[in-house]
Residue, then its C-alpha position, 0 to 999 in steps of 0.5 A: x411108257x415110264x421106261x421109254x421116257x427114262x431111256x429118252x432122258x438118258x440118251x438126252x443126257x449123254x448127247x448133252x454131256x460136255x466133251x473133254x475140251x468143253x470140260x476144260x481141256x484146251x484145244x491145241x492151237x495152230x500157229x501162223x508163221x511170221x515169215x523167214x527169217x524169224x530173228x532179224x535183230x542179230x545174227x543167230x544160228x543152230x536153233x534149239x527150240x523147246x516148249x516150256x509152259x505156254x511159250x516156245x523158247x529158242x536157244x541159238x548160237x550167236x554169230x558176232x557182228x562182222x565176224x570172219x569165221x565162227x566167232x561166238x561168245x555168248x548165248x541169248x534166248x528168244x521167246x514167243x507165244x504166237x510164232x509172230x513175235x519173238x522177244x530177245x531176252x538178252x544174254x543169258x550166259x557168257x562161258x568165257x566170263x562165267x567159267x574158269x575153264x572155257x576159252x573159245x568157240x561157244x557154239x551150238x547149245x541146248x536147254x531142257x527143263x527138269x524139276x523146276x530147273x533149266x539146264x543149258x548144255x554148251x560146247x567150248x574149245x571144240x572139245x568140252x561140253x559144259x552145263x549151266x543151270x538156272x531157275x528160269x528158262x531165260x536165265x541168268x545161268x551159272x556154271x553148274x560144275x566148275x569143269x566140263x561135264x564131258x570132254x573129247x578125251x573122256x574114256x569111251x568117247x569116239x571123236x576124230x574132229x570137234x566134240x560139239x553140238x550137245x542135244x538133250x532128250x528126256x524120254x517119257x520114263x524120265x531117263x535123260x540122254x545127251x547126244x554129242x559129237x562130230x563124225x561119230x554120235x556119242x551118247x550118255x545117260x544123264x542122272x536125275x541131277x542132270x549134271x552127272x551121268x552113269x559113266x558109260x559112253x554109248x556109240x549110236x549106230x545106223x546113222x548114214x554119213x553122220x557129221x554133226x547137229x544131232x537132234x532127238x524127238x519122239x513121235x507115236x512111240x518111235x524115236x527120231x534122230x535127225x542130223x546134218x550129214x557130211x559135207x566132206x563127201x562131195x555134197x552140201x550138208x542136208x538134214x537127214x534122219x533115222x528111226x528106232x525103237x530105243x533112244x540108243x538105237x540101232x537106228x534105221x536110216x530114212x532120208x532127207x528132211x531139209x536140203x542144203x541151205x544158203x549158209x553152207x552149214x545146216x543145223x536144226x531142231x524139231x518140236x511140237x508147239x500147240x497143234x503144229x510140228x515145226x522144223x527150226x533151222x538157219x540160213x545165210x540169207x541176211x548175211x548174203x544180203x548185207x554182203x552181196x559181193x561176198x556171198x561167203x559171209x552168209x556162212x558166218x552171219x546166219x539167221x533162224x528160220x522155221x517151217x511146218x513139218x509133216x509126217x506120212x501115215x507110216x511115220x516117216x517125215x515129209x521133206x520140208x521145202x524152206x520158205x523165204x520172205x523177201x520183204x522181211x529180208x530186205x527190211x531186216x534190222x540186224x545192221x542199220x548202217x552198211x559197212x565194208x568188211x575186208x577178208 
């Protein structure tokens, strides 16, 4: 009888033992989305989204008010803890004022954290990639080198168009990679200091119709390189992707994630925040609303959007259908007074 009671006691102890989450591990949070576009206080594009701590940070390029063309001079950062409220932390870096070498065209950036420092990779002049550093994800950032990290004429680089769109990916083993380029996707392996590299430029293979906007993430041990395919082949650009067993490939092309959007250009990022995988991208919906008779202005006045991203059982990505909040577009605050812009 005593042995029987002992067994019952052990079973009871096991049944009552706290789960991992009960013992202190937080259950991943599902975030409800606020409606698109998510940023309405200014025009913003090319969203680079990263999770630092308990918050999600978005590093976009900034389409200037009343611009005719891609006119970008500074970088902001937005932060959210709930995907409902996005705080604009203001300007975090001005390449043309804070470097001696950058002159024009501050386009799509990326930002990562390592060893308590934050590294902002930014393109300028359509041919240079610089790096700025800060102790905080919201800056202020300072030019780390006094010169570009890598340029279009760096030995080993292949680029017959603009040398833009840096994407930094840090693998589980700590190795950091910087992907960059148009028409050809180049990659360098960054050193531990994140402001130098080993000298070899790798050319990524297997990317069908690669044009720009490379982004790399990892899911269930596989590497995903997503990008905007070419608008020079007779169709509007889509976000497509390929998969590999190694960050440097070779990659196996899989297909489309996001079809053409109203801005013409297509640029994105993919990140897991809490329990959700999210696709960030931009559209020209606000710009088109502000210039209903001039739809081309949506191409130069873009706004950040986000939707959930889902995987199939085999690891492939389900195509994302973009959502649109008509009331949010109608009530946007990007411009308080209408005006006429002459092209």
